[in-house]
C-alpha positions as a printed Julia matrix, in Angstrom:
455×3 Matrix{Float64}:
   0.0     0.3   -0.07
   1.39    3.24  -1.0
   0.98    5.74   2.06
   1.28    9.34   1.22
   3.68   10.82   3.05
   5.26    7.83   3.98
   7.93    5.19   2.11
   6.92    1.57   3.21
  10.09    1.06   5.15
   9.38    4.7    7.15
   6.03    3.67   7.66
   7.1     0.34   9.26
   8.85    2.27  11.37
   6.57    4.72  12.19
   4.35    1.9   13.38
   6.95   -0.03  15.46
   7.41    3.64  17.15
   4.21    4.37  18.03
   3.15    0.5   18.91
   0.07    0.97  16.84
  -2.21   -1.76  16.56
  -4.02   -1.03  13.31
  -2.75   -1.05   9.92
  -2.41    2.51   8.32
  -5.13    3.58   5.71
  -5.04    6.4    3.53
  -6.63    8.58   1.31
  -5.67   10.06  -2.17
  -7.87   12.04  -3.96
 -10.93   11.08  -2.01
 -10.67    7.15  -2.65
 -10.99    5.27   0.36
  -8.1     2.41   0.78
  -9.15   -0.2    3.48
  -7.15   -3.33   4.69
  -8.12   -6.6    6.62
  -6.44   -7.58   9.7
  -7.76  -10.55  12.0
 -11.32  -10.12   9.47
 -11.75   -6.29  10.79
 -11.73   -3.98   8.32
 -10.34   -0.21   8.96
 -11.09    2.43   6.57
 -11.56    6.34   6.52
 -14.06    8.56   4.5
 -14.42   12.42   3.89
 -11.68   15.21   4.42
 -10.77   14.66   0.81
 -10.57   18.39  -0.98
 -10.16   19.95   2.75
  -7.48   21.89   4.05
  -7.11   19.43   6.97
  -6.13   15.65   5.4
  -6.06   12.7    7.62
  -3.43   10.97   6.33
  -3.05    8.07   8.79
  -4.71    6.23  12.1
  -3.83    3.85  14.69
  -4.78    2.62  17.96
  -1.91    2.71  20.61
  -1.06   -0.25  23.12
  -2.74    2.3   25.65
  -6.1     2.55  24.01
  -5.43    5.95  22.3
  -6.31    6.98  18.57
  -3.44    8.47  16.89
  -4.44   10.87  13.62
  -1.68   11.66  11.15
  -2.87   15.22   9.97
  -1.76   16.8    6.84
  -1.91   20.28   5.66
  -3.71   20.27   2.21
  -4.12   23.98   1.51
  -0.39   24.65   1.56
  -0.6    27.45   3.73
  -0.15   26.11   7.05
  -2.68   25.88  10.16
  -3.25   25.43  13.55
  -5.62   22.67  15.15
  -7.45   23.98  18.49
  -9.42   21.17  18.94
 -10.45   17.24  17.73
 -13.9    15.58  18.2
 -14.46   11.69  17.95
 -17.65   10.67  18.51
 -20.03    7.49  18.41
 -23.63    8.29  17.81
 -24.69    4.97  18.1
 -23.62    4.77  21.97
 -23.74    8.62  22.9
 -19.93    8.98  23.73
 -17.33   11.04  22.57
 -13.82   12.11  23.22
 -13.36   15.8   22.83
  -9.59   17.54  23.44
  -9.0    21.4   22.83
  -5.51   22.28  22.48
  -5.26   25.33  24.8
  -1.58   25.6   22.94
  -2.95   25.04  19.63
  -1.03   22.89  17.35
   0.64   23.67  14.25
   0.74   21.78  10.95
   3.17   23.57   8.42
   2.13   23.83   4.85
   2.39   20.71   3.25
   3.68   18.72   6.31
   1.99   16.44   8.88
   1.75   16.32  12.65
   0.28   13.35  14.78
  -2.23   14.35  17.2
  -3.81   11.82  20.0
  -6.94   11.16  21.87
  -7.33    8.71  24.74
 -10.19    6.65  25.74
 -10.47    4.39  22.26
  -9.61    1.13  21.63
 -10.01   -1.63  18.63
 -11.73   -3.92  21.42
 -15.29   -2.94  19.88
 -17.83   -4.38  17.43
 -17.7    -2.79  13.66
 -18.53    0.95  14.01
 -17.91    4.15  12.65
 -16.81    6.94  14.47
 -17.26   10.87  13.42
 -14.12   13.09  13.52
 -15.02   17.04  13.69
 -11.39   19.09  13.23
 -11.57   23.03  14.59
  -8.54   24.99  13.03
  -7.15   27.92  11.77
  -6.06   28.79   8.53
  -5.16   31.54   6.07
  -6.42   34.14   8.44
  -9.94   32.61   9.04
 -10.49   30.98  12.35
 -12.77   28.14  13.52
 -13.11   26.36  10.4
 -14.43   22.7   10.64
 -13.35   19.45   8.59
 -15.17   16.4    9.11
 -15.18   13.16   8.04
 -15.08    9.45   9.54
 -13.19    6.07  10.13
 -14.47    2.72  10.73
 -13.65   -0.49  12.21
 -13.82   -2.23  15.46
 -13.39    0.48  17.29
 -15.08    1.57  20.47
 -14.89    4.98  22.46
 -14.96    3.49  26.18
 -15.22    6.86  27.9
 -16.68   10.49  27.01
 -14.09   12.87  28.19
 -13.3    16.33  27.61
  -9.78   17.36  27.7
  -8.17   20.66  27.72
  -4.14   20.79  27.13
  -2.49   22.4   30.61
  -0.77   25.56  28.94
   2.62   25.04  28.69
   3.65   29.16  28.83
   2.18   29.31  32.54
   4.34   32.09  33.63
   6.14   32.79  37.38
   5.14   36.57  37.09
   6.81   37.18  40.72
   8.6    35.73  43.51
   8.8    37.85  46.75
  11.93   36.66  48.75
  10.49   37.16  52.37
  12.98   36.41  55.11
  10.83   37.82  57.84
   9.68   34.55  59.29
   7.29   31.61  58.74
   4.5    32.68  56.53
   0.57   31.92  58.03
  -1.73   33.43  55.68
  -2.76   35.33  52.41
  -5.42   36.56  50.62
  -6.08   39.3   47.87
  -7.76   42.96  47.7
  -8.95   42.85  44.42
 -10.47   46.99  44.66
  -6.94   48.08  46.63
  -4.92   46.21  44.42
  -2.8    44.16  47.23
  -1.61   41.14  48.22
  -1.59   40.67  52.11
   0.6    38.35  54.18
   0.07   37.3   57.71
   3.79   35.92  59.02
   5.63   35.35  62.3
   7.44   38.73  63.12
   9.42   40.7   65.59
   8.21   43.83  63.63
   4.66   43.81  62.81
   3.07   40.28  61.64
   1.19   41.29  58.7
   2.62   43.1   55.22
   0.92   44.36  52.55
   2.65   44.11  48.64
   0.96   46.73  46.13
   0.92   44.69  42.58
   0.07   47.86  40.8
   2.9    49.64  41.84
   5.65   46.61  41.25
   4.75   44.53  44.32
   6.1    47.38  46.49
   5.69   46.77  49.98
   3.35   49.5   50.75
   2.19   48.52  54.61
   3.29   46.74  57.79
   0.71   46.57  60.8
  -0.21   44.3   63.4
   1.59   42.96  66.75
   5.02   41.78  67.05
   3.86   38.05  67.26
   3.28   34.66  65.53
   1.16   35.25  62.39
  -2.03   33.9   61.84
  -4.34   32.88  59.17
  -6.02   35.81  57.03
  -8.91   36.82  55.37
 -10.22   39.61  52.96
 -13.67   40.59  52.37
 -13.0    43.04  49.07
 -16.89   43.76  49.07
 -16.86   45.06  52.71
 -13.44   45.83  52.51
 -12.5    44.29  55.86
  -9.39   42.09  56.73
  -9.8    39.98  59.59
  -6.77   37.81  61.13
  -6.99   35.94  64.76
  -4.54   39.0   66.6
  -5.89   41.93  65.14
  -9.68   41.19  64.62
 -11.85   43.3   62.17
  -9.18   45.71  60.12
 -10.54   48.38  57.53
  -9.09   46.72  54.19
  -8.29   50.03  53.14
  -6.79   52.57  56.07
  -5.8    49.12  58.01
  -7.67   50.87  61.06
  -8.32   48.48  64.04
 -12.34   47.95  64.24
 -12.6    45.41  67.1
 -12.38   41.54  67.43
 -14.46   39.02  67.05
 -15.61   36.7   69.88
 -13.79   33.21  70.8
 -11.94   33.7   67.48
  -9.25   30.8   66.61
  -9.09   30.7   63.19
 -10.36   33.06  60.74
 -12.38   30.98  58.09
 -13.86   32.18  55.25
 -16.17   35.42  54.21
 -19.93   35.06  52.57
 -20.07   38.96  51.12
 -23.23   37.88  49.52
 -25.1    36.71  52.34
 -23.23   38.72  55.01
 -21.55   36.11  57.55
 -18.26   35.11  58.44
 -17.66   31.31  59.26
 -14.55   30.65  61.54
 -13.49   28.24  63.55
 -13.41   28.16  67.52
 -11.09   27.0   70.2
 -13.83   24.52  71.24
 -14.09   22.99  67.85
 -16.86   24.72  66.4
 -17.5    26.76  63.76
 -19.1    30.31  64.94
 -21.39   32.11  62.41
 -20.72   36.09  62.72
 -22.82   38.17  60.76
 -21.97   41.64  59.61
 -25.36   43.37  60.21
 -25.02   42.46  63.89
 -21.8    44.03  64.65
 -19.59   40.77  63.56
 -21.06   38.78  66.94
 -21.29   35.2   66.75
 -25.16   34.33  66.2
 -24.88   30.46  65.35
 -22.51   28.06  66.34
 -22.0    24.72  64.49
 -21.08   21.34  66.48
 -19.75   17.76  65.03
 -15.7    18.0   64.93
 -14.33   16.41  67.9
 -10.74   17.97  67.38
  -9.0    21.32  66.39
 -10.28   22.51  62.82
  -8.02   22.95  60.02
 -10.18   24.26  57.1
 -13.5    26.01  56.74
 -14.54   26.88  53.15
 -18.37   28.16  51.73
 -20.3    26.9   48.58
 -22.42   30.06  48.32
 -24.33   28.91  45.17
 -25.3    25.55  46.9
 -25.46   26.96  50.56
 -23.14   24.57  52.65
 -20.45   25.36  55.12
 -17.8    22.51  55.38
 -15.04   21.85  58.3
 -12.2    19.62  57.85
 -10.81   18.51  61.36
  -7.95   16.96  62.68
 -10.08   14.28  63.43
 -10.36   13.04  60.38
 -13.6    14.29  58.87
 -15.43   16.86  56.79
 -18.71   18.19  58.61
 -21.18   20.2   55.93
 -24.02   22.2   57.41
 -26.68   24.1   55.31
 -26.54   27.43  55.49
 -30.54   27.6   55.52
 -31.19   26.29  58.63
 -27.41   25.69  60.07
 -28.22   21.69  60.44
 -25.28   19.32  60.14
 -26.21   17.52  56.45
 -23.23   15.52  55.76
 -20.07   13.8   57.19
 -17.1    12.14  55.0
 -14.35   10.45  56.18
 -10.66   10.95  55.32
  -8.83    8.28  53.33
  -6.1     9.25  55.91
  -5.67   11.08  59.11
  -6.56   15.15  59.36
  -8.5    17.21  56.85
  -6.44   19.91  55.72
  -8.04   21.43  52.9
 -11.3    21.89  51.15
 -12.59   23.42  48.01
 -15.75   23.63  45.94
 -16.47   23.25  42.13
 -19.26   24.88  41.79
 -18.98   24.56  38.02
 -19.64   20.72  38.32
 -20.95   20.34  41.68
 -18.12   19.04  43.37
 -16.34   19.18  46.75
 -12.86   18.34  46.9
 -10.74   17.73  50.43
  -7.11   16.95  51.22
  -5.67   15.08  54.05
  -2.66   13.08  55.06
  -2.34   10.94  51.82
  -4.44   12.14  48.86
  -7.48   14.09  47.89
 -11.33   13.34  47.71
 -14.06   14.01  45.11
 -17.56   14.04  46.1
 -20.56   14.81  43.8
 -22.65   17.19  45.92
 -26.3    16.09  43.9
 -25.77   12.97  45.42
 -23.26   13.29  47.6
 -21.37   10.02  46.03
 -17.41    9.88  46.56
 -16.84   10.1   42.81
 -12.95    9.64  42.98
  -9.7     9.52  45.14
  -6.41    9.88  44.08
  -3.51    8.95  46.5
  -1.0    11.62  46.64
   1.33   10.23  49.23
   1.69   13.23  50.79
  -0.18   15.88  52.92
  -2.68   17.93  51.06
  -2.65   21.55  52.74
  -4.0    23.66  50.26
  -6.26   23.41  47.55
  -7.65   25.58  44.45
  -9.64   25.06  41.44
  -9.51   27.51  39.0
 -10.45   28.02  35.15
 -12.92   27.16  32.63
 -11.53   23.94  32.61
 -11.49   23.24  36.51
  -8.04   22.72  36.58
  -7.01   21.6   40.6
  -4.15   22.34  42.34
  -3.06   20.72  45.08
  -0.72   22.05  47.82
   1.77   19.35  49.3
   3.44   18.98  52.26
   6.1    16.46  51.04
   8.28   16.13  54.34
   9.16   18.13  57.21
  10.47   21.37  55.13
   9.51   20.04  51.29
   6.52   20.52  49.27
   5.49   21.44  45.74
   2.2    22.23  43.91
   0.5    19.25  41.79
  -1.67   20.8   38.87
  -4.76   18.36  37.6
  -6.87   18.29  34.82
 -11.04   17.83  34.91
 -10.41   13.95  34.55
  -7.98   13.95  37.27
  -4.82   13.32  35.48
  -1.82   15.1   36.3
  -0.26   17.46  33.86
   2.3    19.6   35.96
   4.37   20.5   38.75
   5.02   23.57  40.17
   7.64   24.91  43.07
   9.44   21.69  43.45
  11.48   21.6   46.17
  10.56   24.61  47.37
   9.13   23.81  50.8
   5.56   22.96  52.15
   2.93   24.93  50.41
   0.68   26.24  53.19
  -1.28   28.68  51.49
  -3.15   29.11  48.11
  -5.41   31.48  46.92
  -6.46   32.89  43.42
  -6.82   36.19  42.67
 -10.91   37.05  41.89
 -10.38   39.13  38.86
  -7.0    38.13  37.62
  -5.73   34.5   36.18
  -3.11   34.72  39.41
  -2.65   32.11  41.8
  -0.25   32.73  44.69
   0.98   30.68  47.31
   3.41   30.41  49.85
   6.73   28.0   50.64
   7.5    26.9   53.97
  11.14   26.05  53.41
  12.4    29.21  51.2
   9.86   31.51  52.8
   9.11   32.99  49.47
   5.71   33.82  47.72
   5.35   32.81  44.74
   2.83   34.16  42.14
   1.86   32.53  38.67
  -0.19   33.53  35.82
  -2.66   30.38  34.86
  -5.18   29.57  32.29
  -8.63   31.05  32.95
């Protein structure tokens, strides 16, 4: 068989290199060529006369479809996404290439999509390729492949942006950092830390990250929360501080951990020294109006799902406790994989809750409260963030007494990247509310890292 773009010898080498299990097929001038292997027929149709030509395809040993695409226009093109679907089974694999892959004029490039095997019955899979060419965007080329093929699982995949950028590293040598939070209106990053000379620092990112302000007691730092709507900054030592002038506005009763703020509904949820979650309402002078019981040991983490109406707390007793915000009743509890629950994050796009413990992460479907997945990180997950339209999850780890890193997972919980390896324990991680920025602190170098990440 004469494969376009591949000599007989190089085609064999190509197959051996990629471990393909199907024979190569080719389209020349719109004609469909197919070969029989183990009484199965593989063929490809369509794409003739298009800018994008599918010259060859095959299935790898790890059940991924590989497509060899060639530019038929001579102008060059970039592929932004590929969708492979089985209309009979209703399953599909859609892959979006954030860093669009180019195919130079007259050249070929190989694209890979997972969860497609040759263990199915005879079927036809539809392929739609979205691309840009010759100044035109979002063009679509379509065709089909046939054979003993199966889409084993529906998946939506977006490649991690390889051009993520460390936009700032703040060298911090004034004590261990305890808390971080952004103030988008005032354009600063607030840092709480151990210090012998004021324990709260304000870095203005509109002025090249200048250290604008130092205030607070000369003591051990604590967790820190900024309410950008009401312009309040809250810490355990300082209580309530005006987030613009940094003037003291009073204390919160029995506060042990500043927790999180629901500005829309007007309350703060914070841990107390008696292992309860205390609710402080804005319109009642930040006085405690409700105590939520359940945890039997120190509370390490609190988070709020504003959309669904839940407050969640992670405890040293190894459980996550979830209360509804309508009646403040304890609604759900979940046990960790191992030890204390250190971090909790809500994915409101997917109605998912993720929590981290001493050994990994657990994903809970909030529509039915079923555990959807667990991942072993083999290390303590000290912080979590979920970001971007494609729901990436960042897990900040403590790998040892003074070691850590940030692991990035895509929406299918595939590990796609690592940040700040060997830079120390990642205790705090916060997303900017308006910019594609993620800040986290290192417990070893005591530096602050700010990355620009995919939106």
